[in-house]
Legacy VTK file of the C-alpha trace (Angstrom):
# vtk DataFile Version 3.0
C-alpha trace
ASCII
DATASET POLYDATA
POINTS 113 float
75.492 91.879 107.864
75.063 94.449 110.600
73.363 94.003 113.233
71.961 97.249 115.031
74.990 96.959 117.709
77.511 97.624 115.432
79.394 100.504 115.329
81.052 102.233 112.736
84.191 103.643 113.358
85.756 106.266 110.785
87.665 108.214 112.642
88.048 111.411 110.261
87.050 114.722 109.512
83.179 115.297 109.286
81.238 117.964 107.571
78.932 119.994 110.563
75.863 118.367 110.072
77.151 115.070 109.568
75.923 113.808 112.483
72.376 115.334 112.317
71.964 113.218 108.782
72.853 110.269 111.113
70.235 111.139 113.317
67.372 111.662 110.689
68.293 108.228 110.343
67.647 106.809 112.790
71.490 106.176 113.924
73.295 108.070 117.464
76.421 109.661 116.403
79.263 109.236 118.947
81.881 112.685 117.517
84.085 114.529 118.918
84.685 118.310 118.250
88.688 119.399 117.394
89.418 121.880 119.782
92.926 121.599 119.675
94.609 123.473 116.633
97.181 120.777 116.079
94.115 118.192 116.531
92.081 119.856 113.883
95.500 120.245 111.115
96.458 116.774 111.531
92.692 115.862 110.524
92.482 118.509 108.069
95.851 117.157 106.230
94.123 113.413 105.988
90.695 114.841 104.683
93.065 116.534 101.750
94.660 113.303 100.903
91.243 111.039 101.365
89.712 113.361 98.930
92.794 113.639 96.698
92.778 110.028 96.553
88.690 109.936 96.054
89.559 112.117 92.460
91.581 109.637 91.867
89.799 107.286 91.764
86.639 109.053 90.221
84.411 108.315 87.235
85.236 111.249 84.677
81.322 112.339 85.835
82.613 112.632 89.425
85.058 114.492 88.826
83.964 117.989 89.149
82.159 116.715 92.558
85.386 115.427 93.843
87.212 118.105 92.816
84.953 120.416 94.966
85.456 118.354 97.627
88.742 119.077 97.524
88.417 122.064 96.933
86.549 122.928 100.002
88.942 120.931 102.638
91.786 122.626 101.145
90.817 125.784 101.446
89.964 124.775 104.842
93.468 123.699 105.231
94.509 127.201 103.754
92.091 129.328 106.145
93.744 126.908 109.407
97.095 126.965 108.275
96.944 131.166 107.393
95.170 131.403 110.983
97.435 130.131 112.723
100.036 132.054 111.017
98.419 135.206 112.195
97.935 136.351 108.670
94.810 136.056 106.451
94.055 133.787 103.761
91.142 136.985 102.346
94.309 139.437 101.986
96.169 137.584 99.717
96.101 138.172 95.449
93.172 136.434 93.949
95.067 136.369 91.004
97.754 134.719 91.348
97.809 131.467 89.540
99.954 128.424 90.314
102.824 128.014 87.730
101.591 124.297 86.875
98.291 125.698 85.337
99.644 127.912 82.082
97.387 127.773 79.577
100.471 126.794 77.452
101.591 123.567 79.195
97.502 122.724 79.269
97.590 123.159 75.715
100.238 120.767 75.063
99.588 118.294 77.328
95.922 118.101 75.092
98.372 117.723 72.181
99.993 114.551 73.323
97.499 112.449 74.560
LINES 1 114
113 0 1 2 3 4 5 6 7 8 9 10 11 12 13 14 15 16 17 18 19 20 21 22 23 24 25 26 27 28 29 30 31 32 33 34 35 36 37 38 39 40 41 42 43 44 45 46 47 48 49 50 51 52 53 54 55 56 57 58 59 60 61 62 63 64 65 66 67 68 69 70 71 72 73 74 75 76 77 78 79 80 81 82 83 84 85 86 87 88 89 90 91 92 93 94 95 96 97 98 99 100 101 102 103 104 105 106 107 108 109 110 111 112
């Protein structure tokens, strides 16, 4: 049972509006901005793993939402890595497809299930 003196500690990356949500629910958020690139990259890496685990455990009805969360954090990680490298993710060709997304692979996977 929780009392008013209980503090939940998560130590994870959260979306920008989460402190506002906590305040709106009567809580007092304790957070810090990650200004150091290495701290931010470590937090985003951990968030990618967290979101992938949530996707793996998601029900069929929850998978699209979990995929959207994973895409969002993966996009943030790619942008951070590109920024750190000095390149621009928006200059990458949008038509590039990962090899594991070939149509014939998906069709073969469906037939074997």
